C-alpha positions in Angstrom: 2.2 8.0 25.0 3.5 6.4 28.1 6.5 8.5 29.9 9.9 6.9 28.4 11.6 4.9 30.1 14.5 2.8 28.2 17.8 4.6 26.9 19.6 3.8 23.3 23.2 4.8 24.0 25.3 5.5 20.6 28.8 6.3 19.9 29.5 8.5 16.8 32.7 10.8 16.0 32.4 14.4 16.1 31.6 14.5 12.2 28.2 12.7 12.9 27.5 14.2 16.0 28.2 17.7 14.1 25.3 16.6 11.3 23.5 15.3 13.7 23.6 18.8 15.3 23.2 21.3 12.6 20.0 18.8 11.1 17.9 19.1 14.4 18.3 22.7 14.5 17.6 23.3 11.5 14.3 21.2 12.1 13.4 23.2 15.1 14.3 19.8 17.1 16.7 18.9 20.2 19.2 16.0 18.7 17.2 13.5 20.9 13.9 14.2 19.4 16.2 14.6 16.0 17.3 11.2 15.7 14.7 9.2 17.6 12.2 10.7 14.7 14.9 9.2 11.8 15.4 6.5 12.9 11.3 5.4 13.6 10.7 6.0 10.5 13.8 4.5 9.0 13.0 1.1 11.0 8.9 1.3 9.8 9.9 1.8 6.6 12.2 -1.4 6.7 9.7 -2.9 8.3 6.5 -1.7 6.3 6.6 -4.4 3.7 6.9 -7.2 5.8 4.5 -6.9 8.4 1.1 -6.9 6.3 0.6 -8.5 2.7 -2.8 -7.9 1.8 -4.5 -9.1 -1.8 -8.0 -9.5 -2.7 -8.3 -13.6 -4.3 -7.7 -12.4 -8.2 -4.5 -10.0 -7.3 -3.3 -12.9 -5.0 -3.7 -16.0 -7.7 -1.8 -13.5 -10.4 0.9 -12.9 -7.4 1.2 -16.4 -7.0 1.2 -17.6 -10.6 4.6 -15.1 -10.9 6.4 -16.6 -8.4 5.4 -19.9 -9.5 7.0 -19.6 -13.0 10.6 -19.3 -14.3 12.5 -16.4 -13.4 13.1 -13.6 -16.2 15.9 -11.8 -17.6 15.0 -8.0 -17.4 16.5 -6.4 -20.6 19.9 -4.3 -19.6 19.3 -5.3 -15.9 22.7 -7.1 -15.5 24.6 -4.8 -17.2 23.6 -2.2 -14.7 23.9 -4.0 -11.9 27.3 -5.1 -12.4 28.4 -2.1 -14.5 30.3 0.7 -12.9 28.3 3.6 -11.1 28.6 7.0 -9.9 29.9 6.5 -6.6 33.2 4.6 -8.2 36.1 6.3 -8.8 36.3 7.2 -11.9 39.1 5.2 -14.2 40.8 8.0 -16.1 42.4 9.5 -12.9 40.4 13.1 -12.6 38.5 14.1 -10.1 35.0 14.4 -9.4 
């Protein structure tokens, strides 16, 4: 591994800093090491499905046919995506 020469500067609030310090201590890492590991893993996850998409010939044919076909409704999906979630505030005024 080559020497690290680049810097990344972040502005965070007190709560974020305290959270990162507590988590890094629990992991046995410095805050810098912890944040770098977490950010690198998150970046790799975001890019993972965009870098390579390998299918054999038959799987590609099936995939391509699915892409060419008309969109289909999935039972319950519209309601799931438009209905209230556990993150929405309750309607009855009671706190969670």
